[in-house]
N, CA, C and O atoms as a GROMACS GRO file, in nm:
protein
  408
    1UNK      N    1   2.294   0.963  22.550
    1UNK     CA    2   2.179   1.051  22.604
    1UNK      C    3   2.198   1.210  22.598
    1UNK      O    4   2.102   1.287  22.591
    2UNK      N    5   2.354   1.258  22.602
    2UNK     CA    6   2.370   1.425  22.579
    2UNK      C    7   2.314   1.463  22.461
    2UNK      O    8   2.257   1.572  22.462
    3UNK      N    9   2.314   1.402  22.359
    3UNK     CA   10   2.240   1.405  22.215
    3UNK      C   11   2.093   1.434  22.220
    3UNK      O   12   2.043   1.533  22.166
    4UNK      N   13   2.028   1.348  22.285
    4UNK     CA   14   1.896   1.356  22.338
    4UNK      C   15   1.875   1.460  22.415
    4UNK      O   16   1.798   1.542  22.364
    5UNK      N   17   1.919   1.489  22.530
    5UNK     CA   18   1.905   1.624  22.585
    5UNK      C   19   1.922   1.766  22.530
    5UNK      O   20   1.857   1.865  22.562
    6UNK      N   21   2.028   1.754  22.437
    6UNK     CA   22   2.048   1.864  22.368
    6UNK      C   23   1.906   1.897  22.239
    6UNK      O   24   1.853   2.006  22.215
    7UNK      N   25   1.883   1.789  22.189
    7UNK     CA   26   1.780   1.782  22.083
    7UNK      C   27   1.631   1.821  22.182
    7UNK      O   28   1.546   1.902  22.145
    8UNK      N   29   1.626   1.758  22.288
    8UNK     CA   30   1.503   1.781  22.331
    8UNK      C   31   1.490   1.960  22.373
    8UNK      O   32   1.389   2.028  22.357
    9UNK      N   33   1.611   2.002  22.423
    9UNK     CA   34   1.594   2.156  22.475
    9UNK      C   35   1.610   2.252  22.345
    9UNK      O   36   1.641   2.371  22.358
   10UNK      N   37   1.585   2.191  22.218
   10UNK     CA   38   1.606   2.304  22.101
   10UNK      C   39   1.738   2.313  22.047
   10UNK      O   40   1.743   2.390  21.951
   11UNK      N   41   1.839   2.264  22.075
   11UNK     CA   42   1.998   2.296  22.051
   11UNK      C   43   2.017   2.243  21.909
   11UNK      O   44   2.117   2.273  21.845
   12UNK      N   45   1.921   2.166  21.861
   12UNK     CA   46   1.930   2.096  21.691
   12UNK      C   47   1.862   2.181  21.612
   12UNK      O   48   1.872   2.152  21.493
   13UNK      N   49   1.782   2.297  21.639
   13UNK     CA   50   1.715   2.350  21.562
   13UNK      C   51   1.781   2.442  21.460
   13UNK      O   52   1.869   2.526  21.480
   14UNK      N   53   1.722   2.408  21.347
   14UNK     CA   54   1.765   2.475  21.185
   14UNK      C   55   1.693   2.558  21.161
   14UNK      O   56   1.571   2.539  21.165
   15UNK      N   57   1.749   2.678  21.126
   15UNK     CA   58   1.690   2.792  21.064
   15UNK      C   59   1.649   2.770  20.916
   15UNK      O   60   1.727   2.715  20.838
   16UNK      N   61   1.519   2.814  20.875
   16UNK     CA   62   1.441   2.834  20.748
   16UNK      C   63   1.458   2.990  20.678
   16UNK      O   64   1.476   3.094  20.740
   17UNK      N   65   1.446   2.975  20.541
   17UNK     CA   66   1.449   3.097  20.481
   17UNK      C   67   1.340   3.174  20.560
   17UNK      O   68   1.232   3.131  20.600
   18UNK      N   69   1.390   3.291  20.573
   18UNK     CA   70   1.278   3.415  20.651
   18UNK      C   71   1.283   3.414  20.778
   18UNK      O   72   1.232   3.502  20.847
   19UNK      N   73   1.339   3.323  20.819
   19UNK     CA   74   1.319   3.311  20.984
   19UNK      C   75   1.416   3.437  21.062
   19UNK      O   76   1.522   3.481  21.018
   20UNK      N   77   1.344   3.484  21.196
   20UNK     CA   78   1.425   3.593  21.261
   20UNK      C   79   1.590   3.556  21.291
   20UNK      O   80   1.646   3.446  21.301
   21UNK      N   81   1.636   3.676  21.299
   21UNK     CA   82   1.793   3.639  21.363
   21UNK      C   83   1.838   3.813  21.385
   21UNK      O   84   1.767   3.910  21.356
   22UNK      N   85   1.977   3.814  21.444
   22UNK     CA   86   2.030   3.884  21.489
   22UNK      C   87   2.158   3.884  21.473
   22UNK      O   88   2.217   3.992  21.466
   23UNK      N   89   2.221   3.770  21.465
   23UNK     CA   90   2.356   3.758  21.411
   23UNK      C   91   2.346   3.630  21.295
   23UNK      O   92   2.238   3.574  21.276
   24UNK      N   93   2.440   3.601  21.236
   24UNK     CA   94   2.458   3.465  21.159
   24UNK      C   95   2.463   3.361  21.200
   24UNK      O   96   2.444   3.265  21.125
   25UNK      N   97   2.489   3.345  21.330
   25UNK     CA   98   2.474   3.231  21.412
   25UNK      C   99   2.373   3.149  21.396
   25UNK      O  100   2.395   3.029  21.376
   26UNK      N  101   2.236   3.202  21.404
   26UNK     CA  102   2.137   3.123  21.411
   26UNK      C  103   2.102   3.067  21.260
   26UNK      O  104   2.052   2.957  21.236
   27UNK      N  105   2.128   3.138  21.191
   27UNK     CA  106   2.124   3.110  21.028
   27UNK      C  107   2.236   3.001  20.951
   27UNK      O  108   2.211   2.917  20.865
   28UNK      N  109   2.366   3.034  21.016
   28UNK     CA  110   2.471   2.945  20.946
   28UNK      C  111   2.462   2.794  20.964
   28UNK      O  112   2.494   2.715  20.875
   29UNK      N  113   2.417   2.759  21.083
   29UNK     CA  114   2.377   2.606  21.100
   29UNK      C  115   2.325   2.535  20.950
   29UNK      O  116   2.366   2.430  20.900
   30UNK      N  117   2.226   2.626  20.900
   30UNK     CA  118   2.131   2.586  20.800
   30UNK      C  119   2.204   2.646  20.636
   30UNK      O  120   2.150   2.635  20.526
   31UNK      N  121   2.325   2.702  20.664
   31UNK     CA  122   2.402   2.726  20.566
   31UNK      C  123   2.341   2.875  20.477
   31UNK      O  124   2.349   2.896  20.356
   32UNK      N  125   2.290   2.951  20.571
   32UNK     CA  126   2.210   3.098  20.561
   32UNK      C  127   2.295   3.167  20.597
   32UNK      O  128   2.403   3.131  20.644
   33UNK      N  129   2.242   3.325  20.571
   33UNK     CA  130   2.311   3.425  20.667
   33UNK      C  131   2.220   3.514  20.722
   33UNK      O  132   2.107   3.488  20.681
   34UNK      N  133   2.222   3.607  20.795
   34UNK     CA  134   2.142   3.671  20.874
   34UNK      C  135   2.143   3.839  20.780
   34UNK      O  136   2.235   3.920  20.794
   35UNK      N  137   2.042   3.860  20.704
   35UNK     CA  138   2.016   3.978  20.646
   35UNK      C  139   1.986   4.067  20.786
   35UNK      O  140   1.878   4.045  20.840
   36UNK      N  141   2.064   4.153  20.838
   36UNK     CA  142   2.038   4.248  20.943
   36UNK      C  143   1.989   4.373  20.902
   36UNK      O  144   1.947   4.453  20.986
   37UNK      N  145   1.990   4.399  20.779
   37UNK     CA  146   1.914   4.516  20.740
   37UNK      C  147   1.745   4.496  20.729
   37UNK      O  148   1.667   4.586  20.696
   38UNK      N  149   1.722   4.408  20.752
   38UNK     CA  150   1.595   4.400  20.759
   38UNK      C  151   1.520   4.384  20.883
   38UNK      O  152   1.551   4.296  20.963
   39UNK      N  153   1.429   4.462  20.902
   39UNK     CA  154   1.387   4.451  21.081
   39UNK      C  155   1.345   4.293  21.102
   39UNK      O  156   1.272   4.221  21.034
   40UNK      N  157   1.421   4.266  21.223
   40UNK     CA  158   1.385   4.151  21.298
   40UNK      C  159   1.467   4.084  21.234
   40UNK      O  160   1.449   3.965  21.260
   41UNK      N  161   1.574   4.105  21.141
   41UNK     CA  162   1.670   4.004  21.076
   41UNK      C  163   1.584   3.897  20.964
   41UNK      O  164   1.463   3.876  20.979
   42UNK      N  165   1.650   3.845  20.873
   42UNK     CA  166   1.612   3.768  20.765
   42UNK      C  167   1.708   3.655  20.734
   42UNK      O  168   1.813   3.691  20.681
   43UNK      N  169   1.690   3.505  20.759
   43UNK     CA  170   1.779   3.414  20.727
   43UNK      C  171   1.760   3.406  20.607
   43UNK      O  172   1.641   3.400  20.575
   44UNK      N  173   1.863   3.402  20.498
   44UNK     CA  174   1.864   3.398  20.361
   44UNK      C  175   1.990   3.371  20.280
   44UNK      O  176   2.097   3.375  20.341
   45UNK      N  177   1.989   3.351  20.179
   45UNK     CA  178   2.124   3.298  20.110
   45UNK      C  179   2.121   3.371  19.994
   45UNK      O  180   2.009   3.412  19.962
   46UNK      N  181   2.232   3.405  19.906
   46UNK     CA  182   2.218   3.500  19.780
   46UNK      C  183   2.207   3.398  19.668
   46UNK      O  184   2.257   3.285  19.671
   47UNK      N  185   2.136   3.450  19.569
   47UNK     CA  186   2.126   3.406  19.447
   47UNK      C  187   2.129   3.542  19.325
   47UNK      O  188   2.138   3.661  19.356
   48UNK      N  189   2.117   3.483  19.177
   48UNK     CA  190   2.132   3.575  19.084
   48UNK      C  191   2.059   3.605  19.014
   48UNK      O  192   2.086   3.706  18.950
   49UNK      N  193   1.954   3.548  18.993
   49UNK     CA  194   1.816   3.566  18.929
   49UNK      C  195   1.691   3.568  18.975
   49UNK      O  196   1.626   3.469  19.007
   50UNK      N  197   1.647   3.707  18.981
   50UNK     CA  198   1.523   3.726  19.041
   50UNK      C  199   1.414   3.643  19.001
   50UNK      O  200   1.425   3.620  18.881
   51UNK      N  201   1.312   3.586  19.052
   51UNK     CA  202   1.186   3.490  19.010
   51UNK      C  203   1.235   3.376  18.992
   51UNK      O  204   1.156   3.296  18.941
   52UNK      N  205   1.360   3.331  19.022
   52UNK     CA  206   1.411   3.198  18.964
   52UNK      C  207   1.428   3.119  19.137
   52UNK      O  208   1.453   3.185  19.238
   53UNK      N  209   1.409   2.985  19.134
   53UNK     CA  210   1.381   2.907  19.248
   53UNK      C  211   1.515   2.810  19.232
   53UNK      O  212   1.554   2.773  19.343
   54UNK      N  213   1.591   2.762  19.129
   54UNK     CA  214   1.686   2.682  19.114
   54UNK      C  215   1.802   2.695  19.209
   54UNK      O  216   1.845   2.584  19.240
   55UNK      N  217   1.861   2.789  19.262
   55UNK     CA  218   1.938   2.850  19.376
   55UNK      C  219   1.923   2.871  19.490
   55UNK      O  220   2.009   2.907  19.571
   56UNK      N  221   1.758   2.841  19.520
   56UNK     CA  222   1.717   2.857  19.658
   56UNK      C  223   1.672   2.716  19.732
   56UNK      O  224   1.625   2.619  19.672
   57UNK      N  225   1.692   2.720  19.851
   57UNK     CA  226   1.614   2.598  19.893
   57UNK      C  227   1.467   2.560  19.854
   57UNK      O  228   1.400   2.644  19.793
   58UNK      N  229   1.423   2.462  19.880
   58UNK     CA  230   1.300   2.455  19.877
   58UNK      C  231   1.207   2.544  19.934
   58UNK      O  232   1.232   2.595  20.043
   59UNK      N  233   1.085   2.572  19.864
   59UNK     CA  234   0.994   2.682  19.942
   59UNK      C  235   1.029   2.816  19.951
   59UNK      O  236   0.972   2.890  20.031
   60UNK      N  237   1.136   2.864  19.861
   60UNK     CA  238   1.206   2.986  19.830
   60UNK      C  239   1.241   3.034  19.683
   60UNK      O  240   1.259   2.962  19.585
   61UNK      N  241   1.245   3.140  19.689
   61UNK     CA  242   1.270   3.199  19.559
   61UNK      C  243   1.326   3.333  19.543
   61UNK      O  244   1.288   3.426  19.613
   62UNK      N  245   1.415   3.345  19.453
   62UNK     CA  246   1.478   3.462  19.422
   62UNK      C  247   1.406   3.621  19.414
   62UNK      O  248   1.319   3.649  19.331
   63UNK      N  249   1.454   3.706  19.503
   63UNK     CA  250   1.393   3.825  19.478
   63UNK      C  251   1.454   3.914  19.580
   63UNK      O  252   1.547   3.870  19.648
   64UNK      N  253   1.409   4.042  19.597
   64UNK     CA  254   1.479   4.152  19.679
   64UNK      C  255   1.394   4.176  19.816
   64UNK      O  256   1.272   4.159  19.816
   65UNK      N  257   1.456   4.211  19.917
   65UNK     CA  258   1.353   4.256  20.036
   65UNK      C  259   1.459   4.333  20.080
   65UNK      O  260   1.578   4.304  20.071
   66UNK      N  261   1.398   4.456  20.140
   66UNK     CA  262   1.447   4.590  20.204
   66UNK      C  263   1.544   4.656  20.110
   66UNK      O  264   1.502   4.698  20.002
   67UNK      N  265   1.689   4.671  20.148
   67UNK     CA  266   1.773   4.736  20.044
   67UNK      C  267   1.872   4.601  19.974
   67UNK      O  268   1.965   4.604  19.893
   68UNK      N  269   1.819   4.510  20.032
   68UNK     CA  270   1.918   4.370  19.948
   68UNK      C  271   1.865   4.328  19.827
   68UNK      O  272   1.744   4.303  19.828
   69UNK      N  273   1.919   4.316  19.734
   69UNK     CA  274   1.894   4.257  19.611
   69UNK      C  275   1.916   4.111  19.598
   69UNK      O  276   2.000   4.071  19.678
   70UNK      N  277   1.853   3.993  19.501
   70UNK     CA  278   1.864   3.884  19.482
   70UNK      C  279   1.929   3.792  19.614
   70UNK      O  280   2.045   3.753  19.628
   71UNK      N  281   1.834   3.777  19.687
   71UNK     CA  282   1.838   3.702  19.805
   71UNK      C  283   1.735   3.606  19.800
   71UNK      O  284   1.644   3.636  19.723
   72UNK      N  285   1.720   3.484  19.871
   72UNK     CA  286   1.621   3.386  19.846
   72UNK      C  287   1.513   3.442  19.967
   72UNK      O  288   1.553   3.507  20.063
   73UNK      N  289   1.384   3.410  19.948
   73UNK     CA  290   1.292   3.473  20.022
   73UNK      C  291   1.199   3.357  20.016
   73UNK      O  292   1.201   3.288  19.914
   74UNK      N  293   1.104   3.323  20.129
   74UNK     CA  294   1.030   3.211  20.159
   74UNK      C  295   0.881   3.255  20.044
   74UNK      O  296   0.825   3.362  20.019
   75UNK      N  297   0.861   3.127  20.000
   75UNK     CA  298   0.747   3.130  19.922
   75UNK      C  299   0.587   3.120  20.015
   75UNK      O  300   0.565   3.032  20.098
   76UNK      N  301   0.500   3.216  19.984
   76UNK     CA  302   0.377   3.202  20.060
   76UNK      C  303   0.249   3.173  19.960
   76UNK      O  304   0.259   3.163  19.837
   77UNK      N  305   0.147   3.162  20.024
   77UNK     CA  306   0.030   3.164  19.963
   77UNK      C  307  -0.071   3.303  20.018
   77UNK      O  308  -0.171   3.341  19.956
   78UNK      N  309  -0.029   3.355  20.123
   78UNK     CA  310  -0.116   3.438  20.152
   78UNK      C  311  -0.058   3.468  20.324
   78UNK      O  312  -0.012   3.376  20.392
   79UNK      N  313  -0.068   3.600  20.372
   79UNK     CA  314   0.036   3.649  20.480
   79UNK      C  315   0.028   3.560  20.628
   79UNK      O  316   0.105   3.585  20.721
   80UNK      N  317  -0.058   3.472  20.634
   80UNK     CA  318  -0.060   3.372  20.740
   80UNK      C  319   0.042   3.260  20.743
   80UNK      O  320   0.060   3.180  20.835
   81UNK      N  321   0.106   3.269  20.628
   81UNK     CA  322   0.234   3.182  20.552
   81UNK      C  323   0.378   3.238  20.638
   81UNK      O  324   0.478   3.173  20.672
   82UNK      N  325   0.343   3.389  20.657
   82UNK     CA  326   0.483   3.472  20.703
   82UNK      C  327   0.466   3.507  20.831
   82UNK      O  328   0.365   3.480  20.896
   83UNK      N  329   0.585   3.584  20.882
   83UNK     CA  330   0.609   3.633  21.003
   83UNK      C  331   0.473   3.744  21.019
   83UNK      O  332   0.393   3.772  20.929
   84UNK      N  333   0.474   3.793  21.153
   84UNK     CA  334   0.341   3.884  21.165
   84UNK      C  335   0.422   4.008  21.114
   84UNK      O  336   0.352   4.097  21.067
   85UNK      N  337   0.536   4.025  21.116
   85UNK     CA  338   0.615   4.150  21.056
   85UNK      C  339   0.610   4.182  20.886
   85UNK      O  340   0.644   4.283  20.825
   86UNK      N  341   0.562   4.069  20.846
   86UNK     CA  342   0.600   4.049  20.693
   86UNK      C  343   0.440   4.036  20.644
   86UNK      O  344   0.338   4.017  20.710
   87UNK      N  345   0.463   4.055  20.497
   87UNK     CA  346   0.345   4.039  20.392
   87UNK      C  347   0.357   3.984  20.277
   87UNK      O  348   0.445   4.027  20.202
   88UNK      N  349   0.292   3.903  20.245
   88UNK     CA  350   0.279   3.779  20.136
   88UNK      C  351   0.259   3.895  20.011
   88UNK      O  352   0.156   3.959  19.995
   89UNK      N  353   0.371   3.905  19.934
   89UNK     CA  354   0.373   3.985  19.801
   89UNK      C  355   0.437   3.912  19.675
   89UNK      O  356   0.505   3.809  19.670
   90UNK      N  357   0.393   3.994  19.577
   90UNK     CA  358   0.405   3.934  19.447
   90UNK      C  359   0.584   3.926  19.420
   90UNK      O  360   0.652   4.013  19.473
   91UNK      N  361   0.628   3.856  19.367
   91UNK     CA  362   0.753   3.823  19.309
   91UNK      C  363   0.778   3.874  19.157
   91UNK      O  364   0.763   3.800  19.060
   92UNK      N  365   0.814   3.995  19.150
   92UNK     CA  366   0.851   4.057  19.010
   92UNK      C  367   0.878   3.957  18.879
   92UNK      O  368   0.976   3.884  18.868
   93UNK      N  369   0.772   3.970  18.784
   93UNK     CA  370   0.762   3.907  18.666
   93UNK      C  371   0.752   3.725  18.700
   93UNK      O  372   0.810   3.641  18.631
   94UNK      N  373   0.680   3.698  18.798
   94UNK     CA  374   0.635   3.578  18.816
   94UNK      C  375   0.476   3.582  18.879
   94UNK      O  376   0.414   3.686  18.901
   95UNK      N  377   0.429   3.458  18.899
   95UNK     CA  378   0.303   3.455  18.979
   95UNK      C  379   0.295   3.392  19.132
   95UNK      O  380   0.203   3.346  19.200
   96UNK      N  381   0.416   3.411  19.148
   96UNK     CA  382   0.497   3.342  19.301
   96UNK      C  383   0.488   3.471  19.390
   96UNK      O  384   0.533   3.584  19.370
   97UNK      N  385   0.418   3.420  19.491
   97UNK     CA  386   0.423   3.525  19.629
   97UNK      C  387   0.533   3.480  19.743
   97UNK      O  388   0.560   3.365  19.778
   98UNK      N  389   0.586   3.604  19.790
   98UNK     CA  390   0.704   3.559  19.893
   98UNK      C  391   0.674   3.646  20.022
   98UNK      O  392   0.608   3.750  20.022
   99UNK      N  393   0.722   3.595  20.111
   99UNK     CA  394   0.738   3.690  20.256
   99UNK      C  395   0.822   3.788  20.247
   99UNK      O  396   0.941   3.760  20.229
  100UNK      N  397   0.781   3.920  20.255
  100UNK     CA  398   0.858   4.028  20.248
  100UNK      C  399   0.826   4.125  20.356
  100UNK      O  400   0.707   4.136  20.384
  101UNK      N  401   0.936   4.216  20.437
  101UNK     CA  402   0.892   4.308  20.526
  101UNK      C  403   0.812   4.390  20.496
  101UNK      O  404   0.812   4.426  20.378
  102UNK      N  405   0.710   4.455  20.594
  102UNK     CA  406   0.617   4.527  20.580
  102UNK      C  407   0.642   4.690  20.541
  102UNK      O  408   0.546   4.765  20.526
   0.00000   0.00000   0.00000
């Protein structure tokens, strides 16, 4: 019964790559970290090869955001797939687009 109550109140919500954050708490449950140098924060994880998806979760690709290089960013088709404070921009060396701060 308690588990049902916690779930109903959003206590079991997991973060996705690119979600807003202000501390690691929101992102850690999903195995990510909060990149606070990005306006609004950005749940992400480290990766090594820009343009590659192998080190990132589904729907993410390795690229740079803000002053942070080599992190997993959310793949998008257009800006409607991104937060309102982000644009859907190309990932260098690929035909993939990702949500990045404006």
